[in-house]
N, C-alpha and C positions, 0 to 999 in steps of 0.2 A: 509512616513513611509516605504515603501520598502527599498528605498536607505539606509535608517538609519540602516537596520538590516543585510543587505547582507554580511558584513564583519564578521559576525558570523554565517556562515552557517553550519548546521549539515552535517555529512556524509551521504552518500547515500547507502543504503542496497537494492539490487535488488534480489527479491526471484524468482530464475528461476526453471524450471522444464523441463519435456522432450516435450514440445509443442511450437507451433509458438507463444503462449503467452509469452514466455522469451522475444523475440524481442520486442514485443509490449511495455512491461514493461521497457525494457532497452532504447527503443528509446524515449518513454515519459519522463523518468527520465532525459536522457542526454538534452532533448530539454527544460523542464520545471522546473526541480529542480537543475540541475547542475550549479555550479559557479565555476570560475577559482580556481584551486587548492583545490577544494573540494574531499577528498578521495571517491572513488566509489568501493564497494565490491559487486560482484555478487556471492550469495550463492546458492548451490544446495545441496539437501540432498537425500539419498538413504537409503533403508531398506532392510534388510535381509527378505527373505520368512520365513514364520512361519511353516516350516516343514523340516524334515530331517536335522540333524546336519552337516553331512558330505557336503550334498549339499548346505547348508547355506554358509559354508567357501568357497566353490567354486564360487558360485553366487555372494557372496559378494566383492570377488577380481575382478571379471569382471565387477560388478556394478560400482565399484569405478574408474575403468579404464574408462568405458563409460562416467561416469560423468565428469571425468576431461578433456576428449576429447571434450565433448560437451561445457564446460566452456571455453575452449581455443578457440573453434570456435566462441563462443558468444563474447568473447573479441576481437578477431580479426576482426570481423564485426563491432563492436563499434568503433574500432580504425580506421577502414576504412571510416566511415560514419561521425566520429566527431572529431574535431580537439582537442586533449588532450593528454597530456604526459603519456606514456605507463606505467610508474611506479605509476600512480595515480590510476591505474585499478588494483584491486585485484580480486582473485577468491577463493573461498573457498568451499571445498568439505567435506560434514560431514555425518557420518552415524547416522541415528536416523529421527524420525518424526519431520516435520518442526515445527509444534506447541511447541514440547518440546525444541527444539534448540533455538527457539526464546526467551525463558524464562530462558536460560542458561547464567548466568552473564559472565563467562570467555569468551564465544563467542560473545555474544550481549551486549557490555558494552558502555554506553555513549548515546548520543545523535544522533538517526539515523531517516532519513525518508526511511520506509520501502515501496517498490514498488512491486506490485503483479498484474499480468494480469491473468485472468480466461478465457480469449478467447481461444477457441479450447482446453480447460483443463478440467474444471470442469462440463460444461454442459452435456456432455456425459459420465460422469465418474460415478463411483459407490458411493453409499451413504457414504462409509467409507471417501472417498476424500472429499466430501461435509461436512461431520461431521469435518474434519480437518480445512477447511477454517472457519467454524463456530467457532471453538475453537480459532483460529487466531483473529478473529474479537472480540471476547469477553475477550481475555486475553492480547492481544500485548500492551506492555507498551511504544511503540513508536509510532508516528503518521503513519498511514498506508494509502497508495494510493492504491485503487483497480481499476483497468481497466477491467469492464465486456466485453466491446467490444473493438474494434480498435479504437484508438485516433489519427485519422488522420485529415488532413486539419487544419485551423487556426480559423475557425468562428463556431459561435452557437453551443456550446457543452452543453450537458445536465449535470451539476455538483451537486452533493449531498453532502453536508458537515454534518457529525454526530457529534454533539458536545455533551459535558457532560451537564445534566440539572441543575448541582449544581456546575459547575465550569467554569470559563471562559477560553476558549481557549487561547493557547500561542500566543504571538504577533508575533513570528516567524511563526507558521502555519498560521495565519490569512495574513500575509504579502504573503506567498507563494500562498495561495489560491486566494488572491486579484489579484496578479500578473496573475495567469493563466486565471482568468476570464477577466481580462483586454485584454491580448493578444488574447484571443479567442473569444472576444465580447460576452460572455456568461453570462447569468442569474444564479443565484445561490439559491438552495434550502437548507435551514438549518433544519435540523430535531433533534429534542430532544426526546429521548425515556425515558419515565418515568416509574418507576416500580409500581406506584401506582397512582389510579386515582384523588386523591385530590392534586396532585402537580401542579404547574402553573409555567410559565416562569416568573421569577422576573424581574422587571422593569431595575434594574441595568445591568443585562445580556443582555437584549435588547438593552439598551443604548451602552453597549460594542461592540455589533455587529454592530450597526449603525455607531459607531466611526470608527471602522477598515475596514468596507466595503462600505465607503462613495465612491459613484460614480457607485456602482455596483447594479443592479436591483435585489433584494434578497427578499426572504419571509422566515419566520420563521413559522415551523409546529412541531407539537408534536403528539406522539402516546404512549399509554401505553402498556407495555409488561414486563414479567420478565426478559427477556434476550435482549440484544441489536441486536443481530442478526436476532431473530424472528421478533422483532419490525420493523426492517428495511425491511425485507420479506413481512411483512404485510402491510407496508406503500406503497412499490413498486406495490404489487399486479400483479406480472408477467410484468410490464413495465421495460424498459431499462434505463440507464444512461450511459454516456460516462465515468464518473469519481465518484468514490465515496472515499471520504476522512472521516477518522474516527481518533478522538483522544480520548482515553479512560481517565478515572480518574487517 
C-alpha cells in the first residue's frame, strides 16, 4: 500500500517560529515525510505589536528582516543535513497570525502535510499562543503533524492519530502514518473525538483502520467533547506523546 501511494506525495509545509522547535519540525519532515522531488516550504509569520502606529511600522520592518534571516538559516541547515535539491526548498515570510494564514487560500492552496513542533515553543508561552495552537488544531484543512517533544532515535515512539468519527481518513495519510510506525517500531493510538455521548465507532470505520494499519499494533479510543483540541487535552491528561497526527473533516 505504501509503495502504491508514494508517487502521489503531497507537498510539505513546515510551520516555523523563533524557537528550537523549528528544527525539530524540519528534521522530522525530511526524515519521515519527504519523498524525492516533493516541494518543501518553510513558513514563518510575524505580527505587528498592537500599540503605537509609528512604532508598528518600524518594528514590522525589523521583524520581517529577522524572519527572513531565520528562514535562510533554517534552510541552510536543512540543506547541510539532508541531500535535497536547493530549488525544492522554499521559504515564505508572511505578516499575520498563523491560524489566519493557514486558511488563506492564495497562500495555502492544495494538499499539504503541515508540520509543527511545540518543543520549547508553547509550553512556556502565554495563553494567546496556546489559543493560536488550539485554533490551528480545530480549523486546519490539511493533515497536521504536531511534535510536542523531540522526535529523535528510531524506535518505540508514542504516536497518537486523531481521526474523524464520521469520515474515513485519507489513504495517503494512513500510508504515511503506517510507514512512520513501521520505521520506528511503534504502536499506534487512534482517538476519535465525539461531540455527543450517543455516538459510536461504526464497524466500517473500524474495518478501514484494520485494513490500512495491518501489521501495526494499534488501539481505537474515543472521548466526548465539544471541540477536538479540548478532547485531545482531556484524553492526554498531562501525559506526553512523541507525535500527534490530525486530519479534520
